[in-house]
FIRO-34221 format. One record per residue: x, y, z of N, C-alpha, C in turn; chain. Coordinates in nm, 2 decimals. Example, Ala and Ser with C-alpha at 12.3 -4.5 7.8 and 13.67 -1.06 7.14 Angstrom:
<pts>
<pt n_x="1.32" n_y="-0.57" n_z="0.78" ca_x="1.23" ca_y="-0.45" ca_z="0.78" c_x="1.32" c_y="-0.33" c_z="0.78" mise="A"/>
<pt n_x="1.28" n_y="-0.22" n_z="0.71" ca_x="1.37" ca_y="-0.11" ca_z="0.71" c_x="1.29" c_y="0.00" c_z="0.79" mise="A"/>
</pts>
This chain:
<pts>
<pt n_x="1.52" n_y="13.21" n_z="-1.48" ca_x="1.39" ca_y="13.26" ca_z="-1.46" c_x="1.37" c_y="13.28" c_z="-1.31" mise="A"/>
<pt n_x="1.27" n_y="13.36" n_z="-1.27" ca_x="1.24" ca_y="13.38" ca_z="-1.13" c_x="1.18" c_y="13.26" c_z="-1.07" mise="A"/>
<pt n_x="1.18" n_y="13.26" n_z="-0.93" ca_x="1.12" ca_y="13.14" ca_z="-0.87" c_x="0.97" c_y="13.14" c_z="-0.89" mise="A"/>
<pt n_x="0.91" n_y="13.02" n_z="-0.87" ca_x="0.76" ca_y="13.01" ca_z="-0.90" c_x="0.68" c_y="13.09" c_z="-0.79" mise="A"/>
<pt n_x="0.57" n_y="13.14" n_z="-0.84" ca_x="0.48" ca_y="13.21" ca_z="-0.75" c_x="0.35" c_y="13.12" c_z="-0.74" mise="A"/>
<pt n_x="0.31" n_y="13.10" n_z="-0.61" ca_x="0.19" ca_y="13.02" ca_z="-0.59" c_x="0.06" c_y="13.10" c_z="-0.64" mise="A"/>
<pt n_x="-0.03" n_y="13.02" n_z="-0.70" ca_x="-0.16" ca_y="13.08" ca_z="-0.74" c_x="-0.26" c_y="13.06" c_z="-0.63" mise="A"/>
<pt n_x="-0.22" n_y="12.99" n_z="-0.52" ca_x="-0.31" ca_y="12.96" ca_z="-0.41" c_x="-0.25" c_y="13.01" c_z="-0.28" mise="A"/>
<pt n_x="-0.33" n_y="13.09" n_z="-0.21" ca_x="-0.29" ca_y="13.15" ca_z="-0.09" c_x="-0.39" c_y="13.11" c_z="0.02" mise="A"/>
<pt n_x="-0.34" n_y="13.05" n_z="0.13" ca_x="-0.43" ca_y="13.01" ca_z="0.24" c_x="-0.42" c_y="13.11" c_z="0.35" mise="A"/>
<pt n_x="-0.53" n_y="13.16" n_z="0.40" ca_x="-0.54" ca_y="13.25" ca_z="0.51" c_x="-0.65" c_y="13.19" c_z="0.60" mise="A"/>
<pt n_x="-0.62" n_y="13.16" n_z="0.72" ca_x="-0.72" ca_y="13.09" ca_z="0.81" c_x="-0.78" c_y="12.97" c_z="0.74" mise="A"/>
<pt n_x="-0.91" n_y="12.96" n_z="0.73" ca_x="-0.97" ca_y="12.85" ca_z="0.67" c_x="-1.02" c_y="12.88" c_z="0.53" mise="A"/>
<pt n_x="-0.96" n_y="12.98" n_z="0.46" ca_x="-0.99" ca_y="13.02" ca_z="0.33" c_x="-0.87" c_y="13.00" c_z="0.24" mise="A"/>
<pt n_x="-0.89" n_y="12.95" n_z="0.11" ca_x="-0.79" ca_y="12.95" ca_z="0.01" c_x="-0.83" c_y="13.06" c_z="-0.09" mise="A"/>
<pt n_x="-0.74" n_y="13.14" n_z="-0.13" ca_x="-0.76" ca_y="13.25" ca_z="-0.23" c_x="-0.68" c_y="13.20" c_z="-0.36" mise="A"/>
<pt n_x="-0.76" n_y="13.19" n_z="-0.47" ca_x="-0.70" ca_y="13.15" ca_z="-0.59" c_x="-0.69" c_y="13.26" c_z="-0.69" mise="A"/>
<pt n_x="-0.57" n_y="13.28" n_z="-0.75" ca_x="-0.56" ca_y="13.39" ca_z="-0.85" c_x="-0.62" c_y="13.34" c_z="-0.98" mise="A"/>
<pt n_x="-0.72" n_y="13.40" n_z="-1.03" ca_x="-0.79" ca_y="13.36" ca_z="-1.15" c_x="-0.79" c_y="13.47" c_z="-1.25" mise="A"/>
<pt n_x="-0.77" n_y="13.60" n_z="-1.21" ca_x="-0.77" ca_y="13.71" ca_z="-1.31" c_x="-0.66" c_y="13.81" c_z="-1.26" mise="A"/>
<pt n_x="-0.59" n_y="13.86" n_z="-1.36" ca_x="-0.49" ca_y="13.96" ca_z="-1.34" c_x="-0.50" c_y="14.07" c_z="-1.44" mise="A"/>
<pt n_x="-0.48" n_y="14.19" n_z="-1.40" ca_x="-0.47" ca_y="14.31" ca_z="-1.49" c_x="-0.32" c_y="14.34" c_z="-1.50" mise="A"/>
<pt n_x="-0.28" n_y="14.35" n_z="-1.62" ca_x="-0.14" ca_y="14.38" ca_z="-1.65" c_x="-0.13" c_y="14.52" c_z="-1.71" mise="A"/>
<pt n_x="-0.04" n_y="14.60" n_z="-1.66" ca_x="-0.01" ca_y="14.74" ca_z="-1.71" c_x="0.13" c_y="14.76" c_z="-1.75" mise="A"/>
<pt n_x="0.15" n_y="14.81" n_z="-1.87" ca_x="0.29" ca_y="14.84" ca_z="-1.91" c_x="0.32" c_y="14.99" c_z="-1.88" mise="A"/>
<pt n_x="0.41" n_y="15.00" n_z="-1.78" ca_x="0.44" ca_y="15.13" ca_z="-1.72" c_x="0.57" c_y="15.12" c_z="-1.64" mise="A"/>
<pt n_x="0.65" n_y="15.23" n_z="-1.64" ca_x="0.78" ca_y="15.22" ca_z="-1.57" c_x="0.75" c_y="15.22" c_z="-1.42" mise="A"/>
<pt n_x="0.66" n_y="15.31" n_z="-1.37" ca_x="0.63" ca_y="15.31" ca_z="-1.23" c_x="0.48" c_y="15.31" c_z="-1.20" mise="A"/>
<pt n_x="0.44" n_y="15.21" n_z="-1.11" ca_x="0.30" ca_y="15.19" ca_z="-1.09" c_x="0.24" c_y="15.33" c_z="-1.04" mise="A"/>
<pt n_x="0.12" n_y="15.35" n_z="-1.10" ca_x="0.05" ca_y="15.48" ca_z="-1.07" c_x="0.06" c_y="15.58" c_z="-1.17" mise="A"/>
<pt n_x="0.17" n_y="15.57" n_z="-1.26" ca_x="0.19" ca_y="15.66" ca_z="-1.37" c_x="0.10" c_y="15.62" c_z="-1.49" mise="A"/>
<pt n_x="0.08" n_y="15.71" n_z="-1.58" ca_x="0.00" ca_y="15.67" ca_z="-1.70" c_x="0.07" c_y="15.55" c_z="-1.77" mise="A"/>
<pt n_x="-0.01" n_y="15.45" n_z="-1.81" ca_x="0.05" ca_y="15.33" ca_z="-1.88" c_x="0.03" c_y="15.34" c_z="-2.03" mise="A"/>
<pt n_x="0.11" n_y="15.26" n_z="-2.10" ca_x="0.11" ca_y="15.26" ca_z="-2.25" c_x="0.04" c_y="15.14" c_z="-2.30" mise="A"/>
<pt n_x="0.01" n_y="15.04" n_z="-2.22" ca_x="-0.07" ca_y="14.93" ca_z="-2.26" c_x="-0.13" c_y="14.86" c_z="-2.14" mise="A"/>
<pt n_x="-0.24" n_y="14.79" n_z="-2.17" ca_x="-0.31" ca_y="14.72" ca_z="-2.06" c_x="-0.37" c_y="14.59" c_z="-2.12" mise="A"/>
<pt n_x="-0.37" n_y="14.49" n_z="-2.03" ca_x="-0.43" ca_y="14.36" ca_z="-2.07" c_x="-0.49" c_y="14.29" c_z="-1.95" mise="A"/>
<pt n_x="-0.60" n_y="14.22" n_z="-1.97" ca_x="-0.66" ca_y="14.14" ca_z="-1.87" c_x="-0.62" c_y="13.99" c_z="-1.90" mise="A"/>
<pt n_x="-0.58" n_y="13.93" n_z="-1.79" ca_x="-0.54" ca_y="13.79" ca_z="-1.81" c_x="-0.63" c_y="13.70" c_z="-1.72" mise="A"/>
<pt n_x="-0.70" n_y="13.60" n_z="-1.79" ca_x="-0.79" ca_y="13.51" ca_z="-1.72" c_x="-0.72" c_y="13.38" c_z="-1.71" mise="A"/>
<pt n_x="-0.71" n_y="13.32" n_z="-1.59" ca_x="-0.65" ca_y="13.19" ca_z="-1.57" c_x="-0.75" c_y="13.09" c_z="-1.54" mise="A"/>
<pt n_x="-0.75" n_y="12.98" n_z="-1.62" ca_x="-0.84" ca_y="12.87" ca_z="-1.60" c_x="-0.76" c_y="12.74" c_z="-1.60" mise="A"/>
<pt n_x="-0.75" n_y="12.67" n_z="-1.49" ca_x="-0.67" ca_y="12.55" ca_z="-1.48" c_x="-0.52" c_y="12.58" c_z="-1.50" mise="A"/>
<pt n_x="-0.46" n_y="12.52" n_z="-1.60" ca_x="-0.32" ca_y="12.54" ca_z="-1.63" c_x="-0.29" c_y="12.63" c_z="-1.75" mise="A"/>
<pt n_x="-0.39" n_y="12.71" n_z="-1.79" ca_x="-0.37" ca_y="12.80" ca_z="-1.90" c_x="-0.42" c_y="12.94" c_z="-1.87" mise="A"/>
<pt n_x="-0.37" n_y="13.03" n_z="-1.94" ca_x="-0.40" ca_y="13.17" ca_z="-1.93" c_x="-0.45" c_y="13.23" c_z="-2.06" mise="A"/>
<pt n_x="-0.55" n_y="13.31" n_z="-2.06" ca_x="-0.60" ca_y="13.38" ca_z="-2.18" c_x="-0.58" c_y="13.53" c_z="-2.17" mise="A"/>
<pt n_x="-0.50" n_y="13.59" n_z="-2.25" ca_x="-0.48" ca_y="13.73" ca_z="-2.25" c_x="-0.59" c_y="13.80" c_z="-2.33" mise="A"/>
<pt n_x="-0.67" n_y="13.87" n_z="-2.25" ca_x="-0.79" ca_y="13.93" ca_z="-2.31" c_x="-0.79" c_y="14.08" c_z="-2.30" mise="A"/>
<pt n_x="-0.84" n_y="14.14" n_z="-2.41" ca_x="-0.85" ca_y="14.29" ca_z="-2.40" c_x="-0.72" c_y="14.36" c_z="-2.41" mise="A"/>
<pt n_x="-0.62" n_y="14.31" n_z="-2.48" ca_x="-0.49" ca_y="14.38" ca_z="-2.49" c_x="-0.51" c_y="14.51" c_z="-2.57" mise="A"/>
<pt n_x="-0.48" n_y="14.62" n_z="-2.51" ca_x="-0.49" ca_y="14.75" ca_z="-2.57" c_x="-0.36" c_y="14.83" c_z="-2.55" mise="A"/>
<pt n_x="-0.32" n_y="14.89" n_z="-2.66" ca_x="-0.20" ca_y="14.97" ca_z="-2.65" c_x="-0.23" c_y="15.12" c_z="-2.69" mise="A"/>
<pt n_x="-0.16" n_y="15.21" n_z="-2.63" ca_x="-0.18" ca_y="15.35" ca_z="-2.65" c_x="-0.12" c_y="15.40" c_z="-2.78" mise="A"/>
<pt n_x="-0.20" n_y="15.48" n_z="-2.85" ca_x="-0.15" ca_y="15.54" ca_z="-2.97" c_x="-0.10" c_y="15.44" c_z="-3.08" mise="A"/>
<pt n_x="-0.17" n_y="15.33" n_z="-3.09" ca_x="-0.14" ca_y="15.23" ca_z="-3.19" c_x="0.00" c_y="15.17" c_z="-3.17" mise="A"/>
<pt n_x="0.05" n_y="15.17" n_z="-3.05" ca_x="0.18" ca_y="15.11" ca_z="-3.03" c_x="0.17" c_y="14.96" c_z="-3.05" mise="A"/>
<pt n_x="0.28" n_y="14.90" n_z="-3.09" ca_x="0.28" ca_y="14.76" ca_z="-3.12" c_x="0.31" c_y="14.67" c_z="-3.00" mise="A"/>
<pt n_x="0.26" n_y="14.55" n_z="-3.00" ca_x="0.29" ca_y="14.45" ca_z="-2.89" c_x="0.43" c_y="14.39" c_z="-2.94" mise="A"/>
<pt n_x="0.53" n_y="14.42" n_z="-2.87" ca_x="0.67" ca_y="14.38" ca_z="-2.92" c_x="0.71" c_y="14.24" c_z="-2.87" mise="A"/>
<pt n_x="0.82" n_y="14.20" n_z="-2.93" ca_x="0.87" ca_y="14.07" ca_z="-2.89" c_x="0.91" c_y="14.07" c_z="-2.74" mise="A"/>
<pt n_x="0.96" n_y="14.18" n_z="-2.69" ca_x="0.99" ca_y="14.19" ca_z="-2.55" c_x="0.87" c_y="14.18" c_z="-2.46" mise="A"/>
<pt n_x="0.76" n_y="14.24" n_z="-2.51" ca_x="0.63" ca_y="14.23" ca_z="-2.44" c_x="0.58" c_y="14.08" c_z="-2.43" mise="A"/>
<pt n_x="0.59" n_y="14.02" n_z="-2.55" ca_x="0.56" ca_y="13.88" ca_z="-2.56" c_x="0.64" c_y="13.79" c_z="-2.46" mise="A"/>
<pt n_x="0.77" n_y="13.82" n_z="-2.45" ca_x="0.85" ca_y="13.74" ca_z="-2.36" c_x="0.82" c_y="13.77" c_z="-2.21" mise="A"/>
<pt n_x="0.77" n_y="13.89" n_z="-2.18" ca_x="0.73" ca_y="13.92" ca_z="-2.05" c_x="0.61" c_y="13.84" c_z="-2.00" mise="A"/>
<pt n_x="0.51" n_y="13.83" n_z="-2.09" ca_x="0.39" ca_y="13.74" ca_z="-2.06" c_x="0.43" c_y="13.60" c_z="-2.05" mise="A"/>
<pt n_x="0.53" n_y="13.55" n_z="-2.13" ca_x="0.58" ca_y="13.42" ca_z="-2.12" c_x="0.64" c_y="13.39" c_z="-1.98" mise="A"/>
<pt n_x="0.72" n_y="13.49" n_z="-1.94" ca_x="0.79" ca_y="13.48" ca_z="-1.80" c_x="0.68" c_y="13.48" c_z="-1.69" mise="A"/>
<pt n_x="0.58" n_y="13.56" n_z="-1.71" ca_x="0.47" ca_y="13.56" ca_z="-1.61" c_x="0.40" c_y="13.42" c_z="-1.60" mise="A"/>
<pt n_x="0.36" n_y="13.37" n_z="-1.72" ca_x="0.30" ca_y="13.24" ca_z="-1.72" c_x="0.39" c_y="13.13" c_z="-1.66" mise="A"/>
<pt n_x="0.52" n_y="13.14" n_z="-1.69" ca_x="0.62" ca_y="13.04" ca_z="-1.64" c_x="0.62" c_y="13.05" c_z="-1.49" mise="A"/>
<pt n_x="0.63" n_y="13.18" n_z="-1.44" ca_x="0.64" ca_y="13.20" ca_z="-1.29" c_x="0.52" c_y="13.15" c_z="-1.22" mise="A"/>
<pt n_x="0.40" n_y="13.15" n_z="-1.28" ca_x="0.28" ca_y="13.09" ca_z="-1.22" c_x="0.27" c_y="12.94" c_z="-1.23" mise="A"/>
<pt n_x="0.36" n_y="12.88" n_z="-1.31" ca_x="0.36" ca_y="12.74" ca_z="-1.33" c_x="0.25" c_y="12.69" c_z="-1.43" mise="A"/>
<pt n_x="0.21" n_y="12.78" n_z="-1.52" ca_x="0.11" ca_y="12.74" ca_z="-1.62" c_x="0.17" c_y="12.66" c_z="-1.73" mise="A"/>
<pt n_x="0.09" n_y="12.59" n_z="-1.80" ca_x="0.13" ca_y="12.50" ca_z="-1.91" c_x="0.13" c_y="12.58" c_z="-2.04" mise="A"/>
<pt n_x="0.04" n_y="12.68" n_z="-2.06" ca_x="0.03" ca_y="12.75" ca_z="-2.18" c_x="-0.04" c_y="12.88" c_z="-2.16" mise="A"/>
<pt n_x="-0.04" n_y="12.97" n_z="-2.26" ca_x="-0.12" ca_y="13.09" ca_z="-2.26" c_x="-0.16" c_y="13.12" c_z="-2.40" mise="A"/>
<pt n_x="-0.27" n_y="13.19" n_z="-2.42" ca_x="-0.31" ca_y="13.22" ca_z="-2.56" c_x="-0.36" c_y="13.37" c_z="-2.56" mise="A"/>
<pt n_x="-0.37" n_y="13.42" n_z="-2.68" ca_x="-0.43" ca_y="13.55" ca_z="-2.71" c_x="-0.48" c_y="13.55" c_z="-2.85" mise="A"/>
<pt n_x="-0.57" n_y="13.65" n_z="-2.87" ca_x="-0.64" ca_y="13.66" ca_z="-3.00" c_x="-0.60" c_y="13.80" c_z="-3.05" mise="A"/>
<pt n_x="-0.58" n_y="13.81" n_z="-3.18" ca_x="-0.54" ca_y="13.94" ca_z="-3.24" c_x="-0.58" c_y="13.94" c_z="-3.38" mise="A"/>
<pt n_x="-0.58" n_y="14.06" n_z="-3.43" ca_x="-0.60" ca_y="14.08" ca_z="-3.58" c_x="-0.47" c_y="14.12" c_z="-3.64" mise="A"/>
<pt n_x="-0.43" n_y="14.05" n_z="-3.74" ca_x="-0.30" ca_y="14.08" ca_z="-3.80" c_x="-0.32" c_y="14.07" c_z="-3.95" mise="A"/>
<pt n_x="-0.28" n_y="14.18" n_z="-4.02" ca_x="-0.30" ca_y="14.19" ca_z="-4.16" c_x="-0.45" c_y="14.17" c_z="-4.20" mise="A"/>
<pt n_x="-0.54" n_y="14.22" n_z="-4.11" ca_x="-0.68" ca_y="14.21" ca_z="-4.14" c_x="-0.74" c_y="14.07" c_z="-4.11" mise="A"/>
<pt n_x="-0.66" n_y="13.98" n_z="-4.06" ca_x="-0.71" ca_y="13.84" ca_z="-4.03" c_x="-0.72" c_y="13.82" c_z="-3.88" mise="A"/>
<pt n_x="-0.83" n_y="13.75" n_z="-3.84" ca_x="-0.84" ca_y="13.72" ca_z="-3.70" c_x="-0.77" c_y="13.59" c_z="-3.67" mise="A"/>
<pt n_x="-0.68" n_y="13.59" n_z="-3.57" ca_x="-0.60" ca_y="13.47" ca_z="-3.54" c_x="-0.59" c_y="13.45" c_z="-3.39" mise="A"/>
<pt n_x="-0.59" n_y="13.33" n_z="-3.34" ca_x="-0.56" ca_y="13.30" ca_z="-3.20" c_x="-0.43" c_y="13.22" c_z="-3.19" mise="A"/>
<pt n_x="-0.35" n_y="13.27" n_z="-3.10" ca_x="-0.21" ca_y="13.21" ca_z="-3.09" c_x="-0.21" c_y="13.14" c_z="-2.95" mise="A"/>
<pt n_x="-0.16" n_y="13.02" n_z="-2.95" ca_x="-0.14" ca_y="12.94" ca_z="-2.82" c_x="0.01" c_y="12.92" c_z="-2.81" mise="A"/>
<pt n_x="0.06" n_y="12.95" n_z="-2.69" ca_x="0.20" ca_y="12.93" ca_z="-2.66" c_x="0.22" c_y="12.83" c_z="-2.55" mise="A"/>
<pt n_x="0.30" n_y="12.73" n_z="-2.57" ca_x="0.33" ca_y="12.63" ca_z="-2.47" c_x="0.44" c_y="12.69" c_z="-2.38" mise="A"/>
<pt n_x="0.43" n_y="12.67" n_z="-2.25" ca_x="0.54" ca_y="12.72" ca_z="-2.16" c_x="0.62" c_y="12.60" c_z="-2.13" mise="A"/>
<pt n_x="0.75" n_y="12.60" n_z="-2.16" ca_x="0.84" ca_y="12.49" ca_z="-2.14" c_x="0.92" c_y="12.51" c_z="-2.01" mise="A"/>
<pt n_x="0.88" n_y="12.43" n_z="-1.91" ca_x="0.95" ca_y="12.44" ca_z="-1.78" c_x="1.08" c_y="12.37" c_z="-1.77" mise="A"/>
<pt n_x="1.10" n_y="12.27" n_z="-1.86" ca_x="1.22" ca_y="12.19" ca_z="-1.85" c_x="1.34" c_y="12.28" c_z="-1.90" mise="A"/>
<pt n_x="1.33" n_y="12.35" n_z="-2.01" ca_x="1.43" ca_y="12.43" ca_z="-2.06" c_x="1.46" c_y="12.56" c_z="-1.98" mise="A"/>
<pt n_x="1.35" n_y="12.62" n_z="-1.94" ca_x="1.36" ca_y="12.75" ca_z="-1.88" c_x="1.41" c_y="12.75" c_z="-1.73" mise="A"/>
<pt n_x="1.40" n_y="12.64" n_z="-1.66" ca_x="1.44" ca_y="12.63" ca_z="-1.52" c_x="1.59" c_y="12.64" c_z="-1.50" mise="A"/>
</pts>
């Protein structure tokens, strides 16, 4: 995995804390994207909110792994998301294992 990225950046006498991220699925930034998600970070966990895909595209296993890598890179303990699958509302929580992935 990639090296850890700090969620806290100090400039002068201010700390900037990353609490919200917008994720875009696109080959090149600025081009039209095929999916978008808002990620809210609270403590050591992230909630993927508002995941939308273009033209009813599916959220693939590769997409899932990308969000796992992002959570790992930020040093988070877990992330979760809510979805409707087969007409049922479900919330999934994924633990990020730092011992195995490092």
